[in-house]
C-alpha angles and dihedrals in degrees: 000000000000087000091061120098138017110010092004132118092258141013129244090250089060090062092049091046093050092050091047089053090055099259121144122228117202124207112260099172122267099262099030091251120191104229092220094054101057142046119269089244091056091046090051092048090051091051089051091050091049093048091050094047092049093046091047090051100041108016087234138102128227120244101188135052132212115194112232110248087004089271113149128185124188092241094049090045090055091049097049092041088061091052106036137048093227140013132198139184121179102282102142122230147076127292123235126222086228099054114111095197123109087206104095130197122232143200118224106223090190092060092056098054090120098032108073091153090064092051089052092050093049092049095045090050090050090055094045096046098035093244131145129225133209108211113191141178135167099228139006115210143124091264102029127194116251086270095049141074137216123263087244093059092047091048092047090051092049091046090054091049089052092046090052090047092240117158115247108216140156116252089255092053092047091048091050090048090049090055091047090053095038110023091181093062 
């Protein structure tokens, strides 16, 4: 949330607009702390600050957590697992409806900007093996940051998901569906 406001990457209104449009925003710490570079007490304080800032801005709480830089430590994992329904770093891969872990795998859409074939393979495999995929990016714009993608790539990815008859869900919706299908997960 430290990137929100004057001089930041986005404005408070952007957060409200995204939530109003049905997007999910996962906690990412307030200061974008790398779990391995700080004490657990500092990491916890930063989570608390982020939760408060988000709640003050949106009136909502966050249910899912994405580790900054994808860096996970056992202590931080224990802490966030007590607070959030799911966690994710940047371990690449699909998620199975049978997996019990709250630690979810992801697929960096921004790293595939020039590899449409790989996106097609991942999505076709998800359909064939009844898996689900978390695609993520940091920004969507005509000239994206190195962690972003273009609107065209996002639209093309969504169009393929629709063509393959894959459900498009937020992480929270997919996690709830997984527990409906597999209540022991």
